[in-house]
C-alpha angles and dihedrals in degrees: 000000000000117000127186131191113201128197133151096211159218115199098243094041091051091050088055089060093058095089086058090051092051094047092048089056090053094047096041105035095160097045127103103240117193134171127218111200141165111271094246092061100042094104095067089059106034106104095019102151094218094059128080097197138002117209125187136201136192107268090206090074088073104023091045094043092236093168093170087068099051088104089071090062095043091055090055091050098049122097098036125120095205133019126191105208104208098182120080105219115103093235092074093057091042092056092048088051090051090050087056096234102172098220119036118177120185149132132292115205093165128018097258094050096073098058098099091053127089086210128013136183126208117255126198109068115121100260132122115283090237091062091050090055091049088054087069091058089052089050086058089056095255126135115243132201107224091195093059098079105123112131115239132211130190117257114298124239112237119260116172119212129164113266144256105050141132127223122229122191127184106179145096139132094061112117140106092286100040137031109188142117095218092119094048124105116244108265094244093054092045088051092052089050093050090047090056095042094048090050088066108026136007111268127224125196116211126190148101126316092256090057094058096090091053094057096042097088091048091048092049093047097048106026092248125155114247106206097167107138094006095094134050116239091259091050090052089062087061090055093046092051093048094048120110087224139343122226110193147159119227102293138125090268090058090064094043091050091054091051091060108022129050094205107073130140116200114204105202130196120157094005122077114243094216088059101039113016109110117251110269095013123119119237144198125199130176100171105071090121091056099043114137112185092199088083093060098033101043105010093247105161112232117237099207127085120250138207091039094128096038117107136196087248090058091053097045092049086069094043107152088216093056123106095230112079114251131217116283130178096225098102093046100048 
């Protein structure tokens, strides 16, 4: 039996599918299980011990409406007995149908979106994304373990850095399908957070090369180490694992941090922590009154500003290094 999981990205979303990957391997030990993913997200899957092969494709074919290249995707879909369609838009199911994959299991946000699937599950209820992905396995007739929801990364590449240190990340909303700063803390609040963290422990910034310039003023003001662009993605996992704690907005690195470090604080704005906060992480959220689920369900970018009522005190109450247990979403998933 040949099984394919298919998702365009982004990094954090793909990481949240790894509990499904792991459970499929347990339930289908003799199957060939492959993953087809957008090129920018390949690194978080390459080397996953539960996958036989990882294939990638150029996301611009879909995001750039390059219809003349759709045959490239169809060729990668053909030959499988079962495909789990991990994106919600109907076009993904339609392409799997065109590729004549016999069993196509995916999501249904609205009534018409499930038509290309041979089995579909509703999507939209306020539950963690990981549980939504596990719903797909149940729709395939497989048993799932709802307690097995820890994200998983391939082995990290070593990157030595003097300890102790904490990692601070102020990012999110920057990927192939979105280019916004809506998930990023206001600079003034982020500066106050770094001031407090640096008073106790050296601070390290981790991110992509194009984020280096953003962190430079904070690094200069607080003596922090700006490692954006100085590590590979795999090396950044070593840093995240070695950190005393990770303080992060909702970004791909938040999910990666939670896969390797038990002391993560997720600082949420437009995204709901019960949907996106990694299992076991603490979270802080000051925008419940402004929550608009259309951003998470349909990718509709919010127009308002977030984090405006959040204070440094709110954040530090949930400090993962504090003695008093913080709020986590585990019991409410």
